[in-house]
C-alpha positions, 0 to 999 in steps of 0.5 A, spaced: 500 500 500 502 506 498 500 513 500 499 520 497 502 527 497 499 532 493 504 538 491 503 544 487 508 545 481 513 550 485 513 546 491 515 540 487 520 544 484 523 546 490 523 539 493 526 537 487 531 542 488 533 541 496 532 534 496 527 534 501 521 538 504 517 539 510 511 540 506 506 545 504 504 551 507 499 547 510 503 542 513 508 547 515 502 551 519 500 544 522 507 541 524 507 535 520 506 533 513 499 530 510 498 524 506 492 520 503 491 514 502 488 512 496 481 511 499 481 519 502 485 521 496 479 524 492 476 527 498 482 531 499 483 533 492 476 536 492 477 539 499 483 542 498 485 543 491 479 544 488 479 548 481 487 548 481 491 546 476 499 544 475 499 539 481 503 533 482 502 526 485 507 523 489 506 516 492 511 513 498 511 507 502 509 508 508 514 502 510 520 507 509 518 512 512 519 509 519 516 511 526 515 519 524 509 516 520 503 516 524 496 514 523 491 519 526 484 520 525 481 526 521 475 527 516 469 523 518 474 518 523 478 515 518 486 514 519 490 519 515 498 518 515 501 524 518 509 525 517 512 528 523 519 529 520 522 532 513 520 528 507 527 526 503 527 525 495 529 518 495 523 517 499 518 518 493 516 511 489 513 515 483 511 522 482 507 524 476 502 531 474 495 530 476 491 533 470 484 535 471 479 536 466 471 538 466 470 532 470 475 533 476 482 530 477 484 525 473 487 520 478 488 514 474 491 508 476 495 509 482 502 506 483 
């Protein structure tokens, strides 16, 4: 099972340049990096990225993130993965553009 992080293109470029990230502004404000599961990703996109373009979907194996990854209740009592440290570029198993059309985001087959 993979977990997913959505970044805006400038955030993704900065992550690539620096080799690690503390996340997007919401992550910095909350003190941890928010991830979604395949189940919660559509709701995350609808709630936090509606109407946005130029997004990237990053996939990470939770097993590689160690003890700093915690599963905590959030929207609707569902458990969400939260990373309490910087995410390193070498921990990203897959990164791809996340296109959007009139119907919404085209997630496609997830890694």
